[in-house]
PARO-487026 format. One record per residue: residue in one letter; y, z, x negated of N, C-alpha, C in turn. Coordinates in steps of 0.2 Angstrom, whole numbers, plus 2048, in hexadecimal, padded with zeros to 3 digits. Atoms other than C-alpha are relative to their C-alpha. Example, Ala and Ser with C-alpha at 12.3 -4.5 7.8 and 13.67 -1.06 7.14 Angstrom:
% residues 2
A7FA8007FC7EA8277C28068007FCS7FA7FF8047FB8247BC805803804
This chain:
% residues 161
M7F98018008018007FF8057FF7FBK7FB7FE8018107FD7FC803805802K7FB7FB80181D80A7F88077FC804E7FC8027FD82C8078048078027FEK7F77FE8068408057F9801802808L7FB7FD7FB84B80E8018077FE7FFY7FA80380385A8067F67FB7FA7FCY80080780485A7F67F08067FB7FDS7F98038028657ED7E48017F8800Q7FF8077FC86D7DA7E77FD7FD7FET8068078008607CF7DF7FD804803E8067FC7FB8517DB7E88037FE807I7FE8027F985D7D87F97FF7F7802A80180580285E7C67F27FB7FB801N80280380084D7C27F07FB803809E8067FE7F88467CE8018027FC806L7FF8037FC8517C180A8027F9800K80180A80284E7B28018057FC800V7FA80680085F7AB7FF8048047F7S7FD7FC80386A7AD7EF8038037FEQ7FB7F88048737BB7E38057FF802A7F88038018817B17E3802803809T8007FF7FA8807B17F8802809803I7FE7FA7FC87D7C37FB8058057FCS7F77FC80388A7C87ED8047FE803R7FC8037FE8967BC7F680280680BL7FF7FD7F98927C7807801807800L8007F87FF8917D880380A8017FCR7F98018058A27D47F88067FD80AF7FB8017FB8AC7CC8097FF806808K7FC7FA7FE8A67D8813800808801D7FD7FA8068A97E880A7F8805802I8087FA7FC8977F080B7FF8007F8Q8028018088977F97FC7FB806800P8067FD80088A8037F57FE8077FFV8047FC7FF87F8107F98008077FBK8017FE80787B8167E78007FC7FBR80480480587C8127D77F88037F9D8037FD8038718117C98027FC7F9G7FD8018078798107B88047F9804K7FB8067FE8817FE7BB7FF7FE806T8058067FA8737F77C9805806805K7FD7FF7F987E7FB7DC7F9802806K8048017F98708007EA8007FF805Y7FD7FF7F886F7FE7FA7FD803805S8087FC7FA8658068087FF7FD805K8018037FA8598018158047FC805E7FC8027F98657FE8228057FC7FEQ7FD8038028717F78177FC7F9800L8058078038637E98127FF7FF80CK8008017FD8637E88258057FD802H7F88047FD8767E482A8017FB7FAI8028078048747D981C7FC7FC804S8038027FE8657D18228047FA807F7FC8047FA86F7CE8368057FD7FDL7FD80580587D7C782B8017F97FEL8028078028747BA8247FF7FE807A8038037FD86C7B68328017FD807D7FB7FD7F887A7B78418037F67FAK7F78048048877AB82F7F67FC803K80780880187379E8308027FF808E8017FE7FB8747A18438077FC802R7FC8057FA88879A8457FF7F97FBT80080780588478A8367FE7FB805T8038067F9877783842802803806E7FB8027F78807868538067FC7F9N7FD80480288C77D8488037FA7FDT8018088048847708407FD7FF807L8018067F987D76D854805801803N7F88007FD89176E85A7FF7FE7FBD7FD80680589476184C7FC7F9804K8028077FE8867568517FF7FD805L7FA8027FA88D7598638037FC800F7F980280189C7568617FF7F47FEK8048088008957438588017FD803E8058047FC88B73F8648057FE806L7FD8047FA89674087180A7FE7FFK7FB8038048A57398677FF7FA801K8018077FC89C72A8687FC7FE806E7FF8027F889872B87A804800802I7F68037FF8AA72A87D8037FC7FEE7FB8058058AE71E8707FA7F8804S80880380089E7158798047FD809L7FA8017F88A771788A8077FC7FFE7F88038008B67128868007F7800Q7FE8078018B370187F7FC7FE807D8048057F98A66FE891807800808K7FC8027FB8B67028988067FA7FEK8008088018BE6F688F7FF7F7801D8048068008B26EA8908037FF809Y7FE7FE7F78B36EF8A68067FE800Q7F98017FC8C66EC8A77FF7F97FDD8008078028C56DD89D7FD7F9806Q8048057FD8B86D58A7806801809I7FD7FD7FE8C16DC8B78077F9802N7FB8058048D06D28AD7FE7F9803Q8038047FE8C86C38AF7FE7FE808L8048057F98BE6C28BF8087FF807Q7FA8018008D16C68C48037FB801E8028088048D56B78BB7FD7FA808Q8038097FD8C96AC8C47FF801808L7FE8017F78CF6B38D88057FD7FFK7FC8047FB8DF6AF8D78017F77FCM8018078028DA69E8CE7FD7FC805A8047FE7F68CD69E8E08047FD804Q7FB8017FC8DC69F8EA8067FB800I7FA8087FF8E76928E47FC7F8803N8018057FF8DA6868E47FB801807L7FF7FF7F88D568C8F78077FE804N7FA8058008E868A8F98017F97FEQ7FF8097FF8EA6778F47F87FC804S8058047F98D96748FE801800805Q7FD8017FC8E067990D8077FD800Q7F88057FF8F067190B7FC7FB7FFL8038068018E56619067FD7FF805Q8048047F98D96639178067FF803L7FA8057FC8E96649208037FC801E7FC80A8008F265491A7FB7FC802Q8078077FE8E064C91C802800807S8007FC7F68E265592F8047FC801K7F88038008F464C9307FC7F8801K8008097FF8EE63D9297FC7FD806I8028047F98E263A935801800807K7FF8037FB8E863F9458087FA800E7FE8057FF8F66329427FC7FA7FEL8038027FF8EB62493E7FB800808E8048017FC8DF62894D808801807A7F88027FF8F162B9568017F9803P7FF80C7FE8F36179597F97FD804K8068007FB8E261795F7FF803807E7FE7FF7FC8E661F96D803801806E7FD8047F88F46169777FF7F97FBQ8018068028ED6089718037FA807D7FD8017FC8F26039848067FD803G7F98018019056039858047FC7F9D7FB7FB80691060C9787FB7F57F9V8018018069046039678027F5805K7FC8067FF9075EF9728067FE803E7FB8048009185EE9768048017F9S7FD80180791D5F49637FF7FA7FDK8038078039135E595D8047FC802T7FA8047FC91E5DC96A8037FF7FDQ7F980180292E5E29647FE7FE7FBS7FF8048089295DE9547FE7FA7FDN7FE8078019245CB9558087FF802D7F98027FC9355CB95F8058027FBE7F97FD80493F5D59527FF7F77F9T8028038049365C79448007FA800T7FC80780093A5B894D8067FF7FFE7F77FF80394C5BD94E8048027FAK7FF80180894E5C293C7FC7FB7FCK80080180694E5B49328007FF7FBS7FF80080494E5B19248077FA7FEF7F980180395F5AA9197FF7F7801W8028067FE9565989177FF7FF803S8038047F794E596927805800804R7FC8047FC95C59892C8047F97FFI7FC80580396858D9227FD7F8804L80380380095A5809247FB7FF808G8028017FB9575839357FC7FF803N808801800945585936800806807
């Protein structure tokens, strides 16, 4: 059986917790942990202090792991945001293209409707004389024949034809 130690040096603490001695020295200095006793030049720390140091290191590792996870999550979210922003830009471009196509289609529709109106007017004009063939058209023909006979050319009037 191993005899359980009551006091530990910095080197023993580092070996026990599987970290470097520099890490232990830094932690002791920053957390202002004072040794319980001195054995010559060697500073000795109690079992309770060893547990406290172990807890501080575990907490630091958790925070480091947490920070690493947060950094990864942050990077992933940033990539996702950039991707969504690019998608938004692409969709806006598509919307603008579709709006432009819609404007062109409306212009074409208006032009088509105007052409149809003009065609229907011309068709009505062409159909109108056929419906009035009885009197109006014949009268206009006879009047035009009379006018042509009355209006003789300059030479025919001189020559008397």
